[in-house]
N, C-alpha and C positions, 0 to 999 in steps of 0.2 A: 430386484430381480437378483437370483442368484442360479446359477446352472451346475450341476453335479454331474460329473463324467462317471461311468462306471463301466469298465472294460469287462467283455465278456469273450468268452471261447479263444482266448489271447494266444498268439500264435499259432493258429489254426486259420481263424478266419478275422482275426485283430476286429472284433465290433465294438461299438460302443453303445451302449444305452445312457439315457440323460434322465434326469431329473431338472425339471424346469419350476422353480420355485418363487412364488410371490412372498414376499419375507414378511410384509406387514400382516397377510391372512394366514400364513403357514399353509397355504394350498399347493399342489404340484401337478402337473403334468407327466406322467411317466412315457417315456420316448423310447419305443421299440426294445421293449424288453425281452429280446429272443431266448434267451438261455436264463430263467429262472434261477436254476440251481447256481449259477455263478454271481447271481446279485442277491440271493436270498437272506444272506445273513447281514447284508446292508440294509435291506427294505425291512427285515424284522428285529434290528439291534440298533440299527444307528439313525434311520431314518424318523424324525420328528414331526414330519409334515404330514399332512392330509392328501395322499392320492385322490385326484377329484376326476381323474379319466386317464386311461391307458390309451396312448396314441402310436398309431403307425406311420411311418414316410410311405411305404409299399409293402405290397402283400408277401413279398419274399419271406422262406422260413426264418431267414436267419434276421429277420427283423421283426416279424408277426408271429413267430413259431411259439411264442412264450404266452400268449394271450389266454387260450383256454385253461392251462395249470395255475394262471395269476388269478383268473376268475373264480375258478372252483374253491380256492385257498385261502388267499387274502383279500381280494377284491370283489366279493360275489355281486355286489350292487353298484359298480362301477362302470361307467359306459366306456366304450370304444369307438375313438375317434379315428378314423381312416378310410383310405380309399374302398371301393365298393369290394372289391375281391380279397380285402384282409380276411381272416377268420374271425367271427364273433363279431364284427363291425356293427355296431348299435346307429352311428351317426357317419355320414358323408359331407363334409361342410363342401359347399360351392366354391367356383373358383374367386379367390379374393376378399371370401367371405371373412368376417371379423369374429372372434370369440373372445369372450372374457375369461381372465384366470385370476381370482381371488380379486383384491381390489384395484390394482394398479396395473396388471398386464394385461394389454391388448396382443392378441395373437392373428395374425392374417393367413388364412391357408392361400397357399399357390399353387396351383395344378401344373406339375412340371412331367408332361407326358415322355417319355422314350424308353429308359432302363426298363420300367413297366407303364403301361398306359394308366395305372390308377397311382403312380408316383405324385405325393403332395410334399411340398417343403413347407416349412411354418416358420414365420417371420415374427418375432414376438419385441414388443418395445414397452418399457416401463415407463408411465405416463408420469410417475414422479420424478425420475432421476434421469430420463430420456436415453438411457441405455438400450442398446438393439442388438438383437442376433439372430441369427437364422438356423434351421435345423434341416442340413439338406439331404439327409438319407444317402440313398447311392446314385443321386443328380450331378451335385457337386462333392468333388473331394479337393484338397487342398492341393493346389496343383496339379489336378485332374479332372475327370468328368468319368460317369460310370456306362457300362457298357449299353451297347444300343438292343438290348434284349428283344424288346416290344415295339421299338419306333424305328425312327429314322434319323439320319444327319440334321436333316431339317427340323424336325421336333426338337432335338436335342438343342439346335442352335437357339431355335424361341425359348426354351425352358432356361439356359443359361443365360441369355439375354435379358430375360426377366428378373432372374436373382443380381445379375451387375447392375440392374436400374435400381436396386436397393441403395440406402445411402452407404457412403464408402466407409464410415465408421462401423458397420455393421460386423459383428463377430460371428464366424462362420464354425458350425457344429457338424461335421459331416458323420456319415454311418460306420466308416472305417478308417483305420489307421495304416494310410496307404502313401503316407506323405515323402518316405525316404525314397522308394520305388518311383514314384511320381516325379519326385527332382533328378532322379536318375535317366529317367527317359527325356525329361524336358531339355537337360543339359544334350542329348543328343542334336536338338533342334537350335538351342540356343547358343551351344558352346560355353564361352566364359564370357560371352556379351551381354549378359543378363544380370546387373549388379543384385537385383532384388532375388535373382533363383540362386545365385553363388551364397549368398547370406542364408536363406531357406536350408540349402543343402548343409551347410554347416550346423544350424540350429537342429535339423532332423537327426545327424549323426550323434548329439551330444542330448536329445530328449525323446524317451521312448513314446512319450504321451504328447501331442503336438496339437491335440483339438483345442478349439477356445483360443489360440494363440495368434490367429491371423482373422484378417478382415477381408470384406468385399474389395477394398483399394488394394490389397496385398494381392487377392486373385487377378486382378486387371494388370497388376504388373508383372507375375512370374508364370500365369496359368497360361501354357500354349493355345488350349483348348476355347480360351475367351481373346485370344490375340490373332484371330484368323487371317488379317491382313498386313500383319508383323511381317516384314521381310526377309525375316528368317524362317518363319512358318512357310511362308510362300515358296522359298527356296526347299525346305526339307520336303516339302508334299509335292510341290510340282504343280502347286494348283493355285490358280488366281481369283476363283471363284469360291468366297467363303464357306458356302455349304460343303463344296466339294474336298476343301482343304479339310473341313472338320472329320469328313468320312473318312480322308485318308490317313489323318491324325490317329483315329480310333484305331485302325487297322493297323497302324505301324505299333501301337501302343498293346494291342492285342496280341500281336507275336514278339514282342519284346523280350 
């Protein structure tokens, strides 16, 4: 299993597109290719794999907006795997449905409604090497979570809990590069009292691209949005109830 990250709309939206590849068969998923002009050179000149599917984590333009152009130019017969609201979607997997990519990769679709109601995260496991990763769109960011555009704090908590139940060694690939700003916000909650967060802050200052550098285990250590009963989160939000704490955290982050 190999993951290639392709930055798009950099310094305005800091988006990531991904190629998830089964190396034995050279088949790939092209995930969230929102801005084709930013990745076309790579896709036409450097990519040596067969794109088996275009995949969206949710329907927002900065994730699914490139579907039409790519279907009309490079991938005319390729299916679009996504939630029901994505443009040109041809197949919407059910929650926890397993899809095969190439010979060795099994991908589980995880419905994670809140940021949008059609949000889907994709958990991939290489049967040969036991490598694991998850593409989280705008549900889970490194040290953060997405805005509650179409859902509630209760929904986001359920979605994040689902992701936190994945194996600790699962590598995370979020939809945007927000790590530095997320770490800065988390410091207002934890101060200097979270060693993992302090290390994350240092890492973000020296790395422009942080995607694929952290795991579910790391998120459990430094992400305030999944540490809702932590005394520092309770104190910062003034909320003992985890759902109320999550809602307050998101409000705090929205105006940060």
